[in-house]
N, C-alpha and C positions, 0 to 999 in steps of 0.2 A: 935693688928693684927687680924687678921678674915680669916678662913681656910673655903674653899668651896672644897672639895669633892666629885665626884663623879665615882661611881661603876657603869662600861656598863655590858649588856650581851647582844651582837648580836646575829644575828639572826643564826642557826646554817643552817637555808637552803637555805642560801646566801651565795657562798662561795665569800673571800674577803671584809664581812661586816667589820670586824674588823679592816683590812688596812684602808679602807675608812671609817673608826670613828675617825681614829686617824691624818690621814693625813686632813679629814675636819675641826677637832678639830684645827690642827695648821694653816690653813688657814684662817677660819675662827674669831677663838677666840685668838688666841696669839696678835695682834694686836687692841685689845681692851685696852685704855686706861684705868690706873690704878692699875694694878696687880704689884704687889712687885716680884712674881716667877710665871712662872708657867710651869709646866708640866704635860704632858700626855705620854702614853705609854700604851703598852702589857702587862698582868699578866705573871710575872715570874713564873715558876715551881719550888717550893720547897722540899725539904725531911721534912721538918717538918713539924706535924700532924696542928700546932695550925694555919698557913696559911692557907687563904681561894682561895681554888685555883677552883673555880665555875663562876668567872666570866671571861671576856674578854680582858678589859680596863679600866683603871683609867686616870681622868684628878684631879690634884690637883693645884686650883690656891689660893694664899696668899694676899689679898688688906688689905689694911690700916688698915681699918674698913668697918662695915657694908654697912653704907652706900654707899659707893664705889661698893660693891657688889651688892647692890640692883640698883645700876647705869646699872652695867655690864649687869644685868639680862634683862633690859629694852633696852639695846642696840640693833640697828638693827642688826648689825654683830651676836648677840645669837641669832637673833631672826631668822633671815634666818637658823644659823648654825641649828635648831631646826627643822624647816621644810625640808632644803634641803638634812643633814645627822643624823640628828638622828633618826628621825621618818622614817628611809627606813631602817636602817641599825640596831635600838635595839629592842628586844624584854621586855627589862625590866631595869631601873635604880634605885638605890638607893645615896640618894645626903645626903654629912655629913657637917653640918655647924658648925662652934667653932668659940670662941673665946678663 
């Protein structure tokens, strides 16, 4: 199993950037073949100090293996998401990939 997690910091000067990012991920990424599970959503506030609350949205996709994730990265819909949704709405992101 291979997990692909992306943490997004959206543009604070662009109202609706987080909603556009989440909706765009669902539109472009959710249908790409190979994922065992797909989850995208907004950061949930927490009273626990150990919970990072500096980001606005996150994506978690589980693949059967790294090769399938590599194919996902090169898929035309993923590339379209990066150009049309990610770049216009995000200031920063961090990716965590793990097996």
